[in-house]
C-alpha positions in Angstrom: -13.9 -9.8 10.1 -14.1 -6.9 12.4 -17.3 -6.6 14.5 -19.2 -3.4 14.9 -19.8 -3.9 18.6 -17.7 -5.4 21.3 -19.3 -7.1 24.2 -17.6 -7.2 27.6 -17.4 -10.7 28.9 -16.5 -11.9 32.3 -19.2 -10.4 34.5 -21.1 -13.7 34.7 -18.0 -15.7 35.3 -17.0 -13.5 38.2 -20.5 -13.9 39.8 -20.3 -17.7 39.5 -16.8 -17.9 40.9 -17.8 -15.7 43.8 -20.7 -18.0 44.8 -20.0 -19.6 48.2 -17.2 -17.2 49.1 -17.5 -15.1 52.3 -18.5 -11.5 51.5 -15.2 -10.2 52.9 -13.3 -12.1 50.2 -15.2 -10.5 47.3 -13.2 -7.6 45.8 -15.1 -4.3 45.6 -16.4 -3.5 42.2 -14.1 -1.4 40.0 -15.2 1.6 38.0 -16.1 0.7 34.4 -13.5 1.4 31.8 -14.6 4.3 29.6 -13.4 4.1 26.0 -13.4 7.0 23.7 -16.2 7.1 21.1 -15.1 5.5 17.8 -17.2 6.3 14.7 -18.8 3.2 13.2 -18.8 3.0 9.4 -21.8 1.9 7.4 -21.9 -1.6 6.2 -19.9 -2.3 3.1 -21.7 -2.8 -0.2 -22.4 -6.4 -1.2 -19.8 -6.3 -3.9 -17.1 -6.4 -1.3 -18.1 -9.8 0.0 -16.1 -13.0 -0.5 -15.4 -14.0 -4.1 -15.4 -17.7 -4.6 -15.7 -18.1 -8.4 -12.1 -17.1 -9.2 -9.1 -19.5 -9.5 -8.2 -18.5 -6.0 -10.8 -17.4 -3.3 -10.8 -13.7 -2.3 -12.0 -13.0 1.3 -14.5 -10.4 2.0 -13.2 -6.9 2.8 -13.3 -6.4 6.6 -16.0 -4.1 8.0 -15.1 -0.8 9.6 -11.7 -0.5 7.9 -12.3 1.1 4.5 -14.0 4.5 4.8 -17.0 5.1 2.4 -15.3 7.7 0.3 -12.8 5.0 -0.9 -15.5 2.5 -1.9 -16.0 1.8 -5.6 -18.7 4.1 -6.8 -20.0 6.1 -9.8 -19.5 9.8 -9.4 -19.6 13.0 -11.4 -16.6 13.1 -13.7 -14.0 15.6 -12.4 -11.9 15.3 -15.6 -14.3 16.6 -18.2 -11.6 17.2 -20.9 -10.5 13.5 -20.9 -11.9 11.0 -23.3 -14.1 8.2 -22.1 -12.0 5.2 -21.1 -9.1 7.3 -19.8 -7.7 6.2 -16.4 -6.6 9.0 -14.1 -4.8 8.4 -10.8 -4.7 11.1 -8.1 -2.2 9.9 -5.5 -2.8 12.7 -3.1 -6.6 12.0 -3.0 -6.1 8.3 -3.1 -8.4 7.8 -6.1 -8.3 6.2 -9.4 -11.0 7.4 -11.9 -12.1 5.7 -15.0 -13.7 8.3 -17.2 -17.1 7.3 -18.5 -19.8 8.9 -20.7 -22.4 11.5 -19.9 -20.3 13.3 -17.4 -19.9 10.3 -15.1 -16.9 8.2 -14.0 -16.1 5.2 -11.9 -14.0 6.0 -8.8 -11.9 3.5 -6.9 -9.9 3.9 -3.7 -6.2 3.4 -4.5 -2.9 3.0 -2.7 0.0 4.7 -4.6 3.7 5.1 -4.6 5.6 6.6 -1.7 7.7 9.8 -2.3 10.9 7.9 -3.0 9.3 5.6 -5.5 6.5 7.8 -7.0 6.0 7.9 -10.7 3.8 10.3 -12.7 3.0 11.0 -16.3 1.1 9.5 -19.2 1.3 5.8 -20.2 -0.5 3.3 -22.4 -2.4 0.3 -21.1 -0.4 -2.3 -23.1 -2.1 -5.4 -21.7 -3.7 -7.0 -18.7 -3.2 -10.3 -16.9 -5.5 -12.3 -14.6 -3.7 -13.7 -11.6 -0.3 -12.7 -12.9 3.2 -13.9 -11.9 5.2 -11.3 -9.9 8.6 -10.9 -11.5 10.6 -8.6 -9.2 12.6 -6.0 -11.0 16.4 -6.0 -10.5 16.3 -2.6 -8.8 13.9 -3.9 -6.2 16.1 -7.0 -5.7 19.1 -4.8 -5.1 17.2 -3.0 -2.3 15.7 -6.2 -0.9 17.9 -9.2 -1.6 15.5 -11.6 0.1 13.3 -11.2 -3.0 15.9 -12.6 -5.3 14.1 -16.0 -5.6 11.3 -14.1 -7.4 13.5 -12.2 -9.8 12.9 -12.0 -13.5 15.8 -14.4 -14.0 14.3 -16.9 -11.6 10.8 -16.8 -13.2 9.0 -14.8 -10.6 6.4 -15.7 -8.0 3.5 -18.0 -8.7 0.1 -16.4 -8.8 -2.3 -16.8 -5.8 -2.7 -15.7 -2.2 0.4 -13.9 -1.1 1.4 -12.7 -4.6 1.7 -8.9 -4.3 0.0 -8.3 -7.7 -3.2 -9.9 -6.6 -6.0 -11.0 -8.9 -5.3 -8.7 -11.8 -2.5 -6.5 -13.2 -2.6 -3.7 -15.8 0.7 -3.1 -17.4 1.8 0.5 -18.2 4.1 1.2 -21.2 5.6 4.4 -22.6 6.9 4.6 -26.1 6.6 0.9 -26.5 8.7 0.1 -23.4 7.6 -1.3 -20.1 7.6 1.3 -17.3 7.7 -1.6 -14.8 4.7 0.1 -13.1 1.4 -1.6 -12.7 -2.1 -1.1 -11.6 -2.9 -4.2 -9.6 -4.8 -5.8 -6.8 -3.8 -7.1 -3.4 -4.0 -3.8 -1.6 -4.4 -4.4 2.1 -7.6 -2.5 3.1 -5.8 -0.6 5.9 -3.4 0.9 3.3 -6.1 2.0 0.8 -5.9 5.7 -0.1 -2.3 6.0 1.2 1.0 6.6 -0.5 3.0 3.6 0.8 3.7 1.3 -2.1 6.9 0.8 -4.1 5.6 2.8 -7.0 2.6 0.8 -8.4 -1.0 1.7 -8.1 -2.8 -0.8 -5.8 -6.5 -1.5 -5.6 -8.6 -4.0 -3.6 -8.8 -7.2 -5.5 -12.6 -6.7 -5.7 -12.0 -3.4 -7.4 -9.2 -4.3 -9.8 -11.4 -7.2 -11.1 -14.2 -4.7 -11.8 -11.7 -2.2 -13.4 -10.3 -5.0 -15.6 -13.7 -5.8 -17.0 -14.3 -2.2 -18.0 -11.0 -1.1 -19.6 -9.7 -1.5 -23.1 -6.1 -2.2 -24.2 -4.4 0.9 -25.6 -6.2 3.3 -23.3 -4.4 6.3 -21.8 -3.4 6.1 -18.1 -2.4 9.4 -16.5 -0.8 9.5 -13.0 -1.0 13.0 -11.5 2.1 14.3 -9.7 2.0 14.1 -5.9 2.4 17.3 -3.9 2.5 15.6 -0.5 5.7 13.7 0.3 5.4 10.7 2.5 7.4 7.9 3.9 7.8 4.5 2.3 6.2 1.8 4.5 7.7 -1.2 2.7 4.5 -2.2 0.8 5.1 -3.5 -2.7 
């Protein structure tokens, strides 16, 4: 976990090692290194602590990595014409909203698809899975042959740490067919809010578990078109 303050060590050791040496052998003091100011973020909410009651443990989100605007929080609903329960993803803002009642919505920080892999439009939440298997689509195997052991034909990757789908996956369908796009966990905190994935919408495991508990099968999911092209960083 990242620490909020760093302490410079070594001053005491230098003093001890210098004991007994002639004064002429002691190097003159050097000017202190001045580092630029770095803003320190407030402490994360308690719900981003370690989760130990799942089939696989989920570590706490590191401090000072995820900015507060990407934390899970209830906000005024910016999509007033959408029915409660609708999920709306804004890739340029890096947000996923779950529309609630009484003018409110739950907002989550989200990593989204890079320009070459972005998808937008309306879909249906067909079903959800806890700790899902990752079955790599053939198109991705063609781009990255090293993923062939986890292909659909080979049964995919076992759930657990290291599985790119993380703790939960929500499966998006259109006209009864699988779009192959998912809303899922396992988003590295440093990528939250960025468009770097291979098309899926990625949340922190803590947040996708919370979202999974709130959504209903059959709800509408709308992914807004991105107006900001970006570069694919190789994140699934």
